[in-house]
C-alpha positions in Angstrom: 44.7 104.9 18.7 45.3 107.4 15.9 46.1 109.9 18.4 48.3 107.9 20.4 50.1 106.8 17.3 50.6 110.6 15.8 51.7 111.6 19.6 54.3 108.6 19.2 56.5 110.4 17.2 55.9 114.1 18.3 59.4 113.1 20.0 61.0 112.4 17.2 60.0 115.2 15.2 61.8 117.7 17.7 64.6 115.9 18.5 65.5 113.8 15.6 68.1 116.3 14.2 69.7 116.9 17.8 69.5 112.6 17.7 71.7 112.6 14.9 73.8 115.5 15.1 75.5 115.1 19.2 74.6 111.6 20.0 75.7 110.4 16.8 77.8 113.1 15.1 76.2 113.3 12.0 76.6 116.6 9.5 73.7 118.4 8.4 74.2 116.9 5.0 74.2 113.8 6.2 71.3 114.2 7.9 69.7 115.9 4.8 70.9 112.9 2.7 69.1 110.2 4.9 65.7 112.0 5.5 65.9 112.8 2.0 66.1 109.3 1.0 63.0 108.9 3.4 61.0 111.2 1.6 61.6 109.1 -1.5 60.5 106.0 0.0 57.2 107.9 1.1 56.5 108.2 -2.1 57.4 105.5 -3.8 55.2 103.3 -1.2 52.7 105.1 -1.3 50.4 103.6 -4.1 51.5 99.8 -3.4 50.4 100.2 0.4 47.6 101.8 -1.6 46.5 98.7 -3.4 47.3 96.6 0.0 44.6 98.9 2.0 42.4 98.4 -0.9 42.5 94.0 -1.0 43.1 93.5 3.1 41.4 96.3 4.4 42.3 99.8 6.3 42.5 98.6 10.0 44.3 95.1 9.0 46.5 97.3 7.3 46.7 100.1 9.8 47.3 97.6 12.7 50.5 95.9 10.6 51.6 99.7 10.4 51.1 99.8 14.4 53.4 96.9 15.0 56.1 97.0 12.5 56.4 100.5 14.0 56.9 98.1 17.4 59.4 96.1 16.2 61.9 98.7 14.1 62.2 101.4 17.7 62.7 98.4 20.0 65.5 97.3 17.9 66.5 100.7 17.3 66.8 101.8 20.7 69.7 99.0 21.1 71.4 99.2 18.1 71.6 102.4 16.8 74.7 104.0 17.6 76.4 105.6 14.2 75.6 107.1 10.5 74.9 103.5 9.2 72.7 101.9 12.1 71.0 105.3 12.0 69.8 105.6 7.8 68.8 101.4 8.4 66.8 102.5 11.0 65.4 106.0 9.6 64.8 103.9 5.8 62.6 101.5 8.0 61.0 104.0 9.6 60.2 105.8 6.7 58.5 102.4 5.5 56.9 101.4 8.9 55.1 105.0 8.9 54.0 105.3 4.7 52.0 101.9 5.9 50.2 104.0 8.9 50.7 107.3 6.6 48.4 105.1 3.5 45.9 103.3 5.6 44.4 106.6 8.7 42.1 108.6 6.2 40.9 105.3 4.8 40.4 103.8 8.7 38.0 107.4 9.0 36.2 106.2 6.4 35.8 103.2 7.0 34.9 102.9 10.9 33.0 106.2 11.4 29.4 106.8 10.4 29.0 108.6 7.2 26.1 110.3 8.1 28.1 112.7 11.1 31.8 112.1 9.2 32.6 115.2 9.5 32.0 116.3 13.0 33.9 112.5 14.0 36.7 114.1 12.2 36.4 117.1 13.1 36.4 115.7 17.1 39.2 113.2 16.2 41.1 116.1 15.3 40.6 117.9 18.3 41.5 114.8 20.4 44.5 114.8 18.1 45.9 118.4 18.6 45.3 118.4 22.7 47.5 115.3 22.7 49.6 116.8 20.4 50.1 120.4 22.4 50.7 118.2 26.1 52.8 115.6 25.0 54.9 118.0 23.0 55.2 120.4 26.8 55.8 116.9 28.2 58.3 114.9 26.3 60.8 118.5 26.3 60.5 118.3 30.1 60.8 114.3 30.1 64.2 114.9 27.5 65.1 117.6 29.7 65.8 115.1 32.7 66.7 112.0 30.4 69.3 114.0 28.5 70.1 111.5 26.0 68.2 112.0 23.0 68.6 107.6 22.2 65.1 107.3 24.4 63.1 109.1 21.0 63.1 105.1 20.2 61.9 104.1 23.8 59.1 107.3 23.8 57.7 105.9 20.1 57.4 102.4 21.1 55.7 102.8 24.5 52.9 105.4 22.9 53.1 103.0 19.5 51.9 99.6 22.1 49.5 101.8 23.5 48.0 102.9 20.0 48.0 98.6 19.6 45.8 98.3 22.4 43.6 101.1 21.1 43.1 99.4 18.2 42.6 95.5 19.6 39.4 97.5 21.1 38.3 99.0 18.2 39.3 95.5 16.3 36.6 93.6 18.7 34.0 96.5 18.4 34.2 96.6 14.8 34.0 93.0 14.1 31.3 92.7 16.4 29.0 95.1 14.7 29.5 93.5 11.8 33.1 94.2 10.1 34.5 94.0 6.8 31.4 93.4 4.4 28.6 94.7 7.3 29.6 96.8 9.6 27.3 99.0 10.5 28.7 102.3 13.4 27.1 102.7 16.7 24.7 105.8 15.9 23.0 107.8 18.3 19.9 105.9 19.1 17.4 107.9 18.2 18.2 107.7 14.5 18.9 103.6 15.3 15.1 103.5 15.6 14.7 105.7 12.9 17.1 103.8 10.5 14.8 100.6 12.1 11.3 101.7 11.2 
């Protein structure tokens, strides 16, 4: 889920400035102002979103972030065509990415077995890095073919839909294993038998 979500932003990271400059005609200063205000939004919202994570659970807040990313990207794909619409879209994306970012590490804490937390986190980091490498190369080839940076929104939308589908599978397993109050992560059978004894 998190690997797909990370990959969803890779083409924005690679091509967002080119999109703003070549497709929309933004100057360096205009682009810098937009990104700067996006950073301010992330800074200001991080603490309140942390409270939401504690109040409603990290998985639920992360899912809300995924859903909002889908909505912002689909609207942006069809409506971003100048400085003002790019500005609005970029600020909205800063909001939804802050929601996801603030919930990501608490998701790990909530679902990974404490006994193997470091190992699972490392495995997740390796999987995410592999996805990023493959999709970075694939995204570059795709955008060479498309020759239209507007599709950064479609890329983000499609991979976030994949992350959202993965979330529902994860969430069902989390609920089946006890949910917010009694969750027990799946563990190797030998450790599970030792715990039962």
